[in-house]
C-alpha positions as CSV (number, residue, x, y, z in Angstrom):
1,C,3.5,8.2,-21.4
2,S,4.1,8.4,-17.6
3,G,7.0,9.5,-15.5
4,A,5.4,8.1,-12.3
5,L,7.8,7.6,-9.5
6,R,7.6,4.5,-7.3
7,L,7.0,5.6,-3.7
8,G,9.0,2.8,-2.1
9,P,12.4,3.6,-3.7
10,W,11.6,7.3,-3.3
11,M,11.2,6.9,0.4
12,E,14.8,6.1,0.9
13,K,15.7,9.5,-0.6
14,W,13.1,11.7,1.3
15,I,14.9,13.9,3.8
16,N,13.1,14.4,7.1
17,G,12.8,18.0,8.2
18,E,12.9,16.9,11.9
19,D,15.2,19.8,12.6
20,T,12.6,22.1,11.0
21,G,9.6,20.2,12.4
22,A,8.4,17.5,10.1
23,K,8.9,13.7,9.6
24,V,8.2,11.4,6.7
25,K,7.3,7.7,6.4
26,E,6.1,5.4,3.7
27,N,3.5,2.7,4.3
28,N,1.8,0.6,1.6
29,G,2.6,3.1,-1.2
30,T,1.5,6.2,0.7
31,I,3.8,8.9,1.9
32,T,2.8,10.4,5.3
33,V,4.2,13.8,6.4
34,T,3.7,14.5,10.1
35,G,4.3,17.7,12.0
36,A,6.9,17.2,14.8
37,S,7.4,20.7,16.2
38,K,6.2,22.0,19.5
39,N,6.8,25.6,18.4
40,K,6.8,25.9,14.6
41,S,3.5,26.0,12.7
42,Y,4.9,24.9,9.3
43,A,7.7,22.5,8.2
44,P,8.6,20.5,5.1
45,V,10.2,17.2,4.1
46,Y,11.9,17.2,0.8
47,R,13.9,15.3,-1.8
48,V,15.8,16.2,-5.0
49,V,13.8,15.2,-8.1
50,T,15.1,15.1,-11.7
51,V,12.3,15.3,-14.3
52,N,12.2,16.1,-18.0
53,L,9.6,18.8,-18.1
54,D,9.1,18.5,-21.8
55,K,8.1,14.8,-21.6
56,T,6.4,14.9,-18.2
57,P,5.3,18.5,-17.4
58,I,2.4,17.6,-15.1
59,L,2.7,16.7,-11.4
60,N,-0.4,14.8,-10.1
61,V,-1.0,14.7,-6.3
62,K,-3.7,12.9,-4.4
63,P,-3.8,13.3,-0.7
64,A,-5.6,10.4,1.1
65,S,-6.1,12.3,4.3
66,V,-5.3,15.6,5.9
67,T,-5.3,17.1,9.3
68,G,-4.1,20.7,9.4
69,V,-2.9,21.9,6.0
70,W,-0.3,20.8,3.4
71,Y,1.6,22.6,0.7
72,L,4.1,21.9,-2.2
73,E,7.1,24.0,-3.1
74,A,10.0,23.7,-5.6
75,I,13.3,25.1,-4.5
76,G,16.8,25.2,-6.0
77,G,18.3,24.1,-9.3
78,L,17.8,26.8,-11.9
79,L,14.9,28.4,-10.0
80,K,15.9,31.9,-8.8
81,A,13.5,31.7,-5.9
82,P,11.2,29.1,-4.3
83,V,8.0,28.4,-6.2
84,K,4.8,27.7,-4.3
85,I,3.2,24.9,-6.4
86,Q,0.3,24.5,-3.9
87,P,-0.4,27.1,-1.3
88,D,-1.7,25.9,2.1
89,T,-4.8,23.7,1.6
90,N,-6.7,21.0,3.5
91,T,-8.1,19.4,0.4
92,T,-8.0,15.7,-0.3
93,E,-9.1,16.2,-4.0
94,R,-6.7,15.0,-6.7
95,K,-4.7,18.0,-8.1
96,S,-2.7,18.4,-11.3
97,Y,-0.1,21.1,-11.6
98,E,1.5,22.3,-14.9
99,L,5.0,22.4,-13.6
100,K,6.7,23.4,-16.9
101,K,4.5,26.5,-16.9
102,M,4.7,27.2,-13.2
103,L,8.4,26.9,-13.0
104,G,9.2,28.5,-16.3
105,L,11.7,25.8,-17.1
106,S,12.0,23.1,-19.8
107,G,14.0,20.0,-20.6
108,E,15.6,17.9,-17.8
109,Q,15.7,19.8,-14.5
110,S,16.7,18.9,-10.9
111,F,15.2,20.7,-7.9
112,E,14.0,20.0,-4.4
113,L,10.4,19.1,-4.1
114,H,9.1,20.1,-0.6
115,V,6.0,18.6,0.9
116,G,5.0,20.6,3.9
117,I,2.7,20.2,6.8
118,G,1.2,23.0,8.8
119,S,-1.3,23.7,11.6
120,G,-3.1,26.3,9.4
121,D,-2.6,28.9,12.1
122,A,0.0,30.1,14.6
123,N,-0.2,26.9,16.7
124,P,2.5,24.2,16.5
125,N,2.2,21.6,13.7
126,M,2.8,18.8,16.2
127,G,0.6,15.8,15.3
128,K,-0.8,17.4,12.1
129,E,-0.6,14.9,9.2
130,T,-1.0,14.5,5.5
131,A,-1.0,11.2,3.7
132,I,-0.3,11.3,0.0
133,A,-1.4,8.3,-2.0
134,E,-0.3,9.6,-5.5
135,L,2.7,11.8,-6.3
136,A,3.7,11.4,-10.0
137,F,5.1,13.3,-12.9
138,T,3.1,12.5,-16.0
139,S,2.5,13.7,-19.6
140,A,-1.2,14.2,-18.9
141,Q,-3.5,15.1,-16.1
């Protein structure tokens, strides 16, 4: 059973964080988040997701390439505070996150899913980039 999201239709709903220093684009099924700030070291793009955490509690992510660092965060909805799903990393290994457990929620939930790009240090994130080939809610890892 899979709750995989199609990246093409998703792209129309991703919100650029250009005012905060990040841009997003979709190309051949890959989401690319690019740093666009000359003075901020970290910035996200985001979209509101609705997922049934009882049926699809796992978020699978597979970066295709990384310069700088990337991170994942859940914000809003019934969450009392932002939840860092993936702290800063430069890995391109496929990762699986048990969101139901991490968020402490169950059933159908809506929240903002942030995909962030950073320089990894105090330098601006300008030009740093993460391409994500897989981003899917599923019932198994």
